[in-house]
Legacy VTK file of the C-alpha trace (Angstrom):
# vtk DataFile Version 3.0
C-alpha trace
ASCII
DATASET POLYDATA
POINTS 542 float
119.158 18.191 4.351
116.091 18.834 6.473
115.120 16.558 9.348
112.308 15.083 7.268
114.727 14.313 4.418
117.200 12.695 6.813
114.491 10.461 8.264
113.100 9.604 4.821
116.544 8.455 3.703
116.954 6.372 6.868
113.599 4.693 6.203
114.986 3.491 2.855
118.724 3.031 3.454
118.886 2.250 7.158
121.852 3.308 9.262
124.396 5.443 7.360
127.743 3.836 6.576
129.528 6.822 8.106
129.699 6.576 11.901
129.439 10.318 12.477
126.439 10.556 10.146
124.797 7.730 12.108
125.373 9.718 15.294
123.771 12.786 13.721
120.782 10.686 12.626
120.325 9.416 16.180
120.210 12.981 17.529
117.708 13.994 14.859
115.459 11.127 15.935
115.748 12.147 19.592
114.229 15.530 18.700
111.492 14.003 16.541
110.678 11.346 19.144
109.246 14.056 21.380
106.754 15.240 18.734
106.401 12.468 16.113
107.833 9.162 17.382
108.953 6.517 14.877
109.399 3.487 17.140
109.698 0.935 14.314
112.492 2.886 12.617
114.275 3.421 15.935
114.138 -0.314 16.727
115.575 -1.153 13.311
118.388 1.388 13.582
119.105 0.284 17.155
119.680 -3.273 15.942
121.971 -2.061 13.149
124.041 0.077 15.536
124.359 -2.891 17.905
125.475 -5.192 15.073
128.179 -2.714 14.028
129.441 -2.260 17.575
128.900 1.520 17.421
128.272 1.917 21.123
128.028 5.726 21.229
125.414 5.601 18.441
123.560 2.779 20.186
123.308 4.874 23.370
121.400 7.582 21.488
118.975 5.196 19.775
118.198 3.460 23.075
117.688 6.944 24.546
115.026 7.443 21.844
113.340 4.234 22.972
113.450 5.339 26.602
111.785 8.652 25.738
109.095 6.796 23.768
108.431 4.407 26.658
108.057 7.348 29.033
105.686 9.242 26.714
103.603 6.079 26.230
103.339 5.487 29.980
105.214 2.187 29.888
105.600 0.306 33.156
108.572 0.318 35.484
109.958 -2.986 34.208
110.082 -1.846 30.566
111.691 1.477 31.493
114.230 -0.158 33.776
115.184 -2.797 31.189
115.613 -0.119 28.519
117.702 1.933 30.946
119.871 -1.132 31.619
120.544 -1.488 27.881
121.416 2.211 27.564
123.826 2.067 30.500
125.478 -1.126 29.206
126.037 0.483 25.792
127.452 3.611 27.446
129.866 1.563 29.544
130.921 -0.397 26.447
131.759 2.927 24.776
134.165 3.717 27.669
133.138 7.378 27.214
132.279 9.090 30.485
130.007 11.584 28.725
127.902 8.685 27.436
127.986 7.031 30.867
126.970 10.283 32.571
124.099 10.700 30.109
122.925 7.128 30.732
123.090 7.536 34.523
121.145 10.806 34.363
118.540 9.287 32.030
118.140 6.361 34.404
117.524 8.719 37.309
115.105 10.883 35.292
112.934 8.166 33.810
112.842 5.946 36.892
111.990 8.812 39.252
109.069 9.578 36.888
107.871 5.955 36.999
104.916 4.942 39.189
106.031 4.250 42.769
109.743 5.015 42.249
110.382 4.164 45.905
109.638 0.509 45.079
112.656 0.384 42.750
115.214 0.582 45.595
117.243 2.843 43.317
119.411 5.576 44.851
118.669 8.477 42.506
120.990 10.821 44.390
123.889 8.400 43.914
123.168 8.093 40.180
123.073 11.856 39.704
126.132 12.403 41.884
128.171 10.008 39.745
126.846 11.546 36.534
127.600 15.143 37.521
131.077 14.249 38.835
131.934 12.556 35.520
130.626 15.430 33.433
132.325 18.096 35.553
135.666 16.291 35.266
135.273 16.151 31.493
134.572 19.888 31.328
137.526 20.656 33.599
140.027 18.422 31.783
140.160 19.091 28.038
136.721 20.310 27.020
137.951 22.101 23.894
139.472 18.882 22.556
136.402 16.667 22.865
135.625 16.684 19.143
132.328 14.910 18.308
131.932 13.824 21.937
131.047 17.440 22.790
127.583 17.040 21.248
126.395 14.826 24.126
127.915 16.858 26.985
125.231 19.593 27.132
122.561 16.938 26.572
123.841 15.015 29.590
123.738 18.132 31.782
120.181 18.844 30.584
119.189 15.292 31.534
120.626 15.857 35.024
118.694 19.126 35.242
115.440 17.449 34.277
115.962 14.784 36.931
116.542 17.462 39.574
113.398 19.237 38.327
111.310 16.106 38.917
112.714 16.036 42.452
111.713 19.734 42.938
115.386 20.654 43.377
115.120 23.707 41.148
118.336 25.334 42.337
120.362 22.301 41.211
118.316 22.130 38.027
119.360 25.659 37.037
123.000 24.901 37.902
122.900 21.987 35.452
121.360 24.162 32.732
124.050 26.812 33.232
126.691 24.108 32.729
124.832 22.853 29.659
124.834 26.365 28.212
128.602 26.594 28.756
129.103 23.192 27.097
127.085 24.426 24.111
130.020 26.717 23.262
132.453 23.829 22.691
133.666 23.295 19.094
132.072 20.515 17.033
132.740 18.873 13.657
130.738 20.604 10.874
128.336 17.658 10.488
127.227 17.934 14.122
127.034 21.723 14.498
123.384 22.022 13.384
122.426 19.643 16.206
123.310 22.292 18.794
119.998 23.940 17.992
118.031 21.095 19.612
119.733 21.479 22.982
119.485 25.263 22.723
115.704 25.029 22.217
115.311 22.557 25.071
117.338 24.807 27.360
115.090 27.792 26.617
111.894 26.095 27.707
113.385 23.985 30.520
114.964 26.991 32.225
111.668 28.870 32.114
109.750 25.861 33.441
112.198 25.444 36.317
111.976 29.111 37.312
108.177 29.087 37.022
107.863 25.966 39.177
109.999 27.510 41.910
108.195 30.859 41.745
104.834 29.078 42.119
106.051 27.150 45.167
107.341 30.331 46.824
104.107 32.189 46.045
102.081 29.408 47.672
103.952 29.606 50.986
103.576 33.387 51.082
107.158 34.275 50.091
106.060 36.902 47.578
109.352 38.809 47.453
111.353 35.633 46.906
108.883 34.543 44.221
109.173 37.957 42.570
112.978 37.698 42.604
112.969 34.217 41.000
110.500 35.357 38.339
112.543 38.459 37.543
115.883 36.602 37.462
114.630 33.781 35.222
116.796 33.272 32.129
114.742 34.466 29.154
115.421 33.535 25.512
117.426 35.910 23.353
115.725 37.236 20.196
117.721 34.722 18.126
116.724 31.837 20.393
113.091 32.931 20.315
113.124 33.094 16.504
114.546 29.552 16.297
111.753 27.986 18.366
109.060 25.943 16.605
105.812 27.988 16.619
104.083 25.901 19.296
107.174 26.076 21.521
107.228 29.842 21.075
103.631 30.114 22.288
104.369 27.820 25.238
107.304 30.056 26.144
104.986 33.081 25.962
102.589 31.396 28.405
105.387 30.684 30.885
106.758 34.215 30.564
103.291 35.698 31.094
102.948 33.795 34.369
106.461 34.804 35.454
105.761 38.454 34.602
102.552 38.277 36.626
104.407 36.914 39.659
107.052 39.619 39.161
104.306 42.260 39.039
105.129 43.518 35.548
102.545 41.707 33.408
99.702 43.503 31.621
96.199 43.108 33.004
95.207 40.651 30.287
96.845 37.670 28.637
98.468 38.121 25.197
95.920 38.305 22.373
94.972 34.945 20.887
97.415 32.952 22.997
94.763 30.603 24.410
93.728 29.543 20.925
97.314 29.085 19.764
97.955 26.716 22.668
95.171 24.374 21.550
97.691 22.031 19.903
100.177 22.028 22.771
101.118 18.563 24.014
100.582 19.698 27.634
97.448 21.615 28.692
99.436 23.010 31.596
100.625 25.857 29.388
97.013 27.035 29.137
96.835 26.624 32.889
99.698 29.134 33.187
97.395 31.777 31.714
94.633 30.800 34.161
97.073 30.996 37.058
98.213 34.436 35.941
94.582 35.606 35.870
94.000 34.078 39.308
97.026 35.881 40.766
95.922 39.233 39.331
92.410 38.737 40.734
93.864 37.681 44.089
96.036 40.790 44.229
92.979 42.961 43.446
91.165 41.323 46.351
88.637 39.606 44.044
88.707 36.238 45.800
85.783 34.791 43.833
87.348 35.578 40.438
90.692 34.219 41.635
88.988 30.977 42.648
87.253 30.637 39.242
90.502 31.057 37.324
92.372 28.790 39.740
89.718 26.059 39.433
90.119 26.184 35.657
93.890 25.822 36.086
93.406 22.780 38.332
91.188 21.207 35.671
93.925 21.606 33.066
96.859 20.504 35.217
98.171 17.041 36.044
101.050 15.776 38.194
103.707 16.932 35.681
104.318 20.224 37.524
103.119 19.709 41.122
103.905 23.242 42.293
101.657 24.683 39.551
98.805 22.491 40.794
99.261 23.204 44.492
99.399 26.971 43.850
96.166 26.728 41.847
94.521 24.768 44.681
95.795 27.297 47.200
94.291 30.216 45.253
91.008 28.363 44.712
90.748 27.599 48.423
90.936 31.278 49.392
87.233 31.610 48.532
86.399 29.138 51.296
85.029 30.256 54.662
86.787 27.361 56.402
89.604 29.234 58.117
90.861 26.106 59.876
91.213 24.259 56.558
93.079 27.209 55.066
95.496 27.290 58.016
96.005 23.547 57.648
96.745 23.972 53.930
99.293 26.711 54.609
100.925 24.536 57.273
101.247 21.583 54.866
102.724 23.832 52.187
105.320 25.136 54.649
106.193 21.580 55.695
106.621 20.564 52.041
108.983 23.485 51.525
111.030 22.624 54.619
111.252 19.003 53.483
112.353 20.170 50.048
115.120 22.287 51.563
116.278 19.292 53.588
116.381 17.128 50.449
118.217 19.919 48.619
120.871 20.018 51.340
121.245 16.249 51.186
121.517 16.366 47.391
124.279 18.965 47.565
126.107 16.784 50.080
125.711 13.776 47.777
127.193 15.748 44.880
130.153 16.802 47.012
130.650 13.236 48.267
130.537 11.889 44.703
133.296 14.317 43.696
135.475 13.281 46.650
134.871 9.582 45.966
135.720 10.048 42.318
138.931 11.880 43.157
139.951 8.968 45.387
139.162 6.446 42.663
141.146 8.457 40.138
144.170 8.637 42.428
143.967 4.877 42.922
143.717 4.297 39.167
146.571 6.676 38.457
148.832 4.623 40.724
148.420 1.711 38.310
148.146 3.532 34.976
150.790 4.780 32.595
150.249 8.539 32.442
151.097 8.836 28.744
149.165 5.961 27.152
146.452 5.098 29.669
147.630 1.470 29.638
148.478 -0.371 32.845
151.949 0.347 34.241
154.554 -2.010 35.714
152.940 -1.830 39.179
149.659 -3.080 37.709
151.561 -5.739 35.732
153.214 -7.045 38.901
149.855 -7.365 40.682
148.209 -9.028 37.683
151.044 -11.538 37.216
150.775 -12.539 40.886
147.087 -13.341 40.376
147.787 -15.288 37.176
150.360 -17.488 38.918
147.616 -18.632 41.307
145.094 -19.503 38.593
143.540 -22.938 38.073
145.670 -25.304 35.920
142.897 -25.390 33.290
142.899 -21.609 32.811
144.663 -20.459 29.657
146.304 -17.217 28.627
147.593 -15.460 25.523
150.652 -13.219 25.933
151.584 -10.732 23.204
154.698 -8.543 23.354
154.832 -5.522 21.035
157.698 -3.190 20.105
157.488 -0.080 17.923
159.788 -0.452 14.917
162.534 2.176 14.621
160.943 4.317 17.323
164.148 6.309 17.856
163.971 7.528 14.266
160.401 8.761 14.886
161.662 10.937 17.743
164.712 12.087 15.790
162.770 12.958 12.622
159.412 14.210 13.899
160.199 15.264 17.471
159.424 13.886 20.902
155.874 15.317 20.936
155.071 13.247 17.847
156.761 10.252 19.472
154.560 10.617 22.545
151.463 10.814 20.344
152.547 7.616 18.546
152.769 5.810 21.887
149.344 7.142 22.908
147.774 5.928 19.654
149.368 2.480 19.960
148.093 2.280 23.526
144.594 2.992 22.192
144.923 0.225 19.575
146.053 -2.263 22.229
143.319 -1.356 24.693
140.707 -1.978 22.000
141.781 -5.642 22.072
141.239 -6.213 25.791
138.123 -7.048 27.782
137.340 -6.920 31.478
139.876 -9.220 33.139
142.517 -8.727 30.422
145.402 -6.275 30.665
147.226 -3.972 28.241
150.569 -2.892 29.753
153.184 -0.356 28.791
156.333 -2.018 30.090
158.520 0.989 29.370
159.742 2.998 26.403
158.130 1.629 23.255
157.458 -1.881 24.627
153.918 -3.067 25.343
152.321 -6.324 26.469
148.849 -7.842 26.239
147.643 -10.491 28.708
144.420 -11.983 27.345
142.350 -14.678 29.069
141.444 -17.640 26.876
138.430 -19.955 27.431
139.533 -23.589 28.074
138.332 -25.029 24.759
138.810 -21.971 22.541
141.098 -21.863 19.532
144.077 -19.591 20.125
143.250 -16.270 18.407
145.824 -14.632 16.138
146.056 -11.460 18.190
149.623 -10.496 17.241
149.060 -10.395 13.450
145.880 -8.377 13.984
147.734 -5.790 16.065
150.516 -5.458 13.498
147.920 -4.938 10.757
145.884 -2.445 12.844
148.948 -0.288 13.518
149.949 -0.434 9.853
146.461 0.695 8.750
146.303 3.582 11.226
146.271 7.102 9.776
149.612 8.317 11.120
149.592 11.396 8.900
147.169 12.938 11.410
150.051 12.881 13.928
152.647 14.269 11.491
152.624 14.540 7.676
154.718 11.767 6.149
154.838 9.710 9.353
154.604 5.919 9.016
154.670 3.591 12.006
154.937 -0.173 12.281
155.290 -2.661 15.112
156.694 -6.129 15.605
154.893 -8.618 17.845
155.537 -11.970 19.458
152.758 -14.178 20.804
152.607 -17.227 23.067
149.706 -19.132 24.614
149.377 -21.729 27.353
148.391 -22.269 31.000
147.808 -18.966 32.778
149.749 -20.042 35.868
152.844 -20.465 33.658
152.703 -16.812 32.683
156.436 -16.233 33.254
157.313 -18.968 30.756
154.757 -17.538 28.317
156.284 -14.063 28.573
159.701 -15.558 27.855
158.315 -17.463 24.840
156.554 -14.342 23.529
159.796 -12.389 23.940
161.657 -14.990 21.879
158.992 -14.744 19.174
159.238 -10.945 19.237
163.009 -11.277 18.701
162.343 -13.525 15.690
159.808 -11.046 14.291
162.329 -8.212 14.451
164.997 -10.256 12.723
162.527 -11.325 10.029
162.395 -7.754 8.793
160.170 -5.992 11.383
156.500 -5.257 10.842
156.016 -8.981 11.505
154.144 -11.175 13.993
155.518 -14.528 15.149
154.004 -17.291 17.271
150.328 -18.206 17.394
150.540 -20.863 20.111
LINES 1 543
542 0 1 2 3 4 5 6 7 8 9 10 11 12 13 14 15 16 17 18 19 20 21 22 23 24 25 26 27 28 29 30 31 32 33 34 35 36 37 38 39 40 41 42 43 44 45 46 47 48 49 50 51 52 53 54 55 56 57 58 59 60 61 62 63 64 65 66 67 68 69 70 71 72 73 74 75 76 77 78 79 80 81 82 83 84 85 86 87 88 89 90 91 92 93 94 95 96 97 98 99 100 101 102 103 104 105 106 107 108 109 110 111 112 113 114 115 116 117 118 119 120 121 122 123 124 125 126 127 128 129 130 131 132 133 134 135 136 137 138 139 140 141 142 143 144 145 146 147 148 149 150 151 152 153 154 155 156 157 158 159 160 161 162 163 164 165 166 167 168 169 170 171 172 173 174 175 176 177 178 179 180 181 182 183 184 185 186 187 188 189 190 191 192 193 194 195 196 197 198 199 200 201 202 203 204 205 206 207 208 209 210 211 212 213 214 215 216 217 218 219 220 221 222 223 224 225 226 227 228 229 230 231 232 233 234 235 236 237 238 239 240 241 242 243 244 245 246 247 248 249 250 251 252 253 254 255 256 257 258 259 260 261 262 263 264 265 266 267 268 269 270 271 272 273 274 275 276 277 278 279 280 281 282 283 284 285 286 287 288 289 290 291 292 293 294 295 296 297 298 299 300 301 302 303 304 305 306 307 308 309 310 311 312 313 314 315 316 317 318 319 320 321 322 323 324 325 326 327 328 329 330 331 332 333 334 335 336 337 338 339 340 341 342 343 344 345 346 347 348 349 350 351 352 353 354 355 356 357 358 359 360 361 362 363 364 365 366 367 368 369 370 371 372 373 374 375 376 377 378 379 380 381 382 383 384 385 386 387 388 389 390 391 392 393 394 395 396 397 398 399 400 401 402 403 404 405 406 407 408 409 410 411 412 413 414 415 416 417 418 419 420 421 422 423 424 425 426 427 428 429 430 431 432 433 434 435 436 437 438 439 440 441 442 443 444 445 446 447 448 449 450 451 452 453 454 455 456 457 458 459 460 461 462 463 464 465 466 467 468 469 470 471 472 473 474 475 476 477 478 479 480 481 482 483 484 485 486 487 488 489 490 491 492 493 494 495 496 497 498 499 500 501 502 503 504 505 506 507 508 509 510 511 512 513 514 515 516 517 518 519 520 521 522 523 524 525 526 527 528 529 530 531 532 533 534 535 536 537 538 539 540 541
């Protein structure tokens, strides 16, 4: 199906019933949002994703809204509130790729907002956390990410765009190189066509970053450095160029023409008909690239008046989207002036801006390094209290949590559920210990889906698990144990090993949180009864 057909179906049917198809739809809308926004449809689909609890899908739809707000020039409050929703959905997904994407988007869209300094937001800290998360994901098990791999290059691109807005072009290109590497990760068939969007974005973003840096270097008189950046810029392959939408292809040609001019290899005139083809571009700055190229050629010929005319035209077309384009145009236009003192002052300010930029770049690199060190410390601390196989809490974490529960207010209530895997020894004997380990991992995942912040899922050892779930004072005791038994029974165990079937027995008890030891004993008695009732049973609701 084409993008238009996908959107037309969504207009009629709403969010697809298949979760992966809903994710693909969200990515399709992200691409269309940048050229033909459909805010009403996005709002409707956002609500449906929220109602279904599909957090990773919700992140993408809220991302669409954030892009729309930015394009429409929405105020800081609207952008910040939308960013809050995106970050909350990402955290609810418990997926660090989604969280990294949300942090990077927050940095990007808030740094673009009017008066970002008034937000008291540490953009360097946001980006440091995002990059550290994404780098760890790439270093751990990138090839096994499955559908999650579709957002990894997107998240790196978002980091790169944020660094671009901060004029940290070196870090921007580093992020794009990581995004390009992440593009090579395997994806489910349904999501593979979506790689093309990130590939197209990478083509134009890498050229824009190189052009912005080359312009800044040219302005401060570093012609050789500017020539090197222009020559080394990553250009699209023939296949990538052929895949670009026509208007994007012409915009790329404008950027490349300016880069070739800075590198000293451009022809004396702009490509035939390119000015006219750029008439429908969403940013007039691409036309300004052609004017800047003409101004540079005139400047190098010593025709100061012609350089000033072309540069003035570039200034007229430019806005604050690419500041280094604008300041280079102003610099070239000013060369026609007889005011030598003003020209010296302009050169001095440009040099100061560059020195300040280098200082910020050094600080940003230090922030990235500090974020990695901080994250390593946090991970070591978490690992001390996590079971390495299942990701559940271990006995050390259980001991600490029980000590806190014993000090709770008398009115606080708790549900304790003990779970044992039925006939686990036969799983190991029949299917092997690797399959047995995978069974424990999957059961740990099922248990952790039942807990919230403040609750605890514990692997007590072997095939025994425990849930400690806080209960509001007046709430009815939930039937957690039967739900867990049913969830394990429904699980597709054939994906672990053909013919494998797994069941659990569970015992539940509920009462005052400070009496947790008595509750554990009661839950253990109920677990014993469940096993002797034939296994695959749950006993004790209160």
